[in-house]
C-alpha positions, 0 to 999 in steps of 0.5 A: 495547580499540578493537579488541575492541569493534569485533570485538563490534560486527561479530559483533552486526551479523553475528548481527543480520543472519543471525538476522533474515534466517533469521527472515524467510525461515522466516516467508514460506516458511511463508506460501508452502507453504500452499495458499490459492487457494480461501480467502477474502479474510481478513486474518490474522497467524497465521504473521506475528511482531508488529512489536514482535518484529521490532523488538527482533530487527533489533538496530538494524537496523530498516531492513534487516529492513523492506526484507526484509519488503517485498521478501517483500509484493511477491512475495506480492502478485506471487503473487496476481496470478499467481493462486497463492493470495489476499491473506490475508496482505497487509495483515498484511505491510504492517503489519509494514513500516511498523512497522519503517520508519514512514517509507516512504511507498511502502509506506502508498500501495501497501498502501492502494491494494491493500487497498482496491481489490484486497481491497475493504477500504475503511476499512482502506485509509483506516486505513493512510493515516491512520497514515501521517499521523500518522507523516509530517505533513508528507507531501503523497502521503499525504492525496492518496491518501485524497482521491484514493480517496474520490472515484474509489471512495466518490464522496465528493466533500466528503471528496476535496476535503478531503484534496486541498485538504490535499495542495496545500498540503504541503511539496513538493506538485507543481502538479497537486494543486491541479488535482485539488482544484480538479476534485473541488470543481467536478465531481460523481462520475461513472465518466468522471471517475473513468477521467479521474482514474486516467489523470491518475494514472498519467501522474503517478506515476513508480512502475510498481506504480501505473501498472499498478494504474491501468491495472487499475483503469480497465480494471474501471470500463470493463468495468463500464459495458460490463456495465451497458450490456449488462444495459439492452439486455436489458431 
């Protein structure tokens, strides 16, 4: 009897893994074959299953499925960086990942940065991070990202300082979160300060993804400054 139950469990696990792998593979191969190069930057989930559906299909292997979707999201973003397509499906992919694995902190952070900076939909980026805070109330990373992005993107010192201060008081928060909070409390927002904060962000993160994003955003700010300088000289 025990052997029969063990075999059943194994069969169930194999069927779940194979079934979900095929499903996810089919979904994302469908996404890849579409030509989005000339489409606008839209969030649309027409070809994506719901998180609830994938949770049910995973038969208890949600972490495994979340990893598959995350890998697809990273590859999809890589394709965007190469100019193969736009980011039409990116937010839908992140939604799937955090629905399947609500404690995957880096998915919220990376997703919010890309949505707010690359897609330019700041409020949606904040919504991703706030959703993450609800699921992970003791995480310092999520309020830190909200504060950081409010400072460098919106130049909203009051909002930024509030969240950075909250992050600094969370369990396990590194010492530099205090310094970021103090800096924002005492410094008005300007482009030079934004560059310095992005450089500090790049220095303190261990993620190659976030280091590369920080470098790009620093370069974007510098190019904007250069364009403004050229325009002023022309006048």
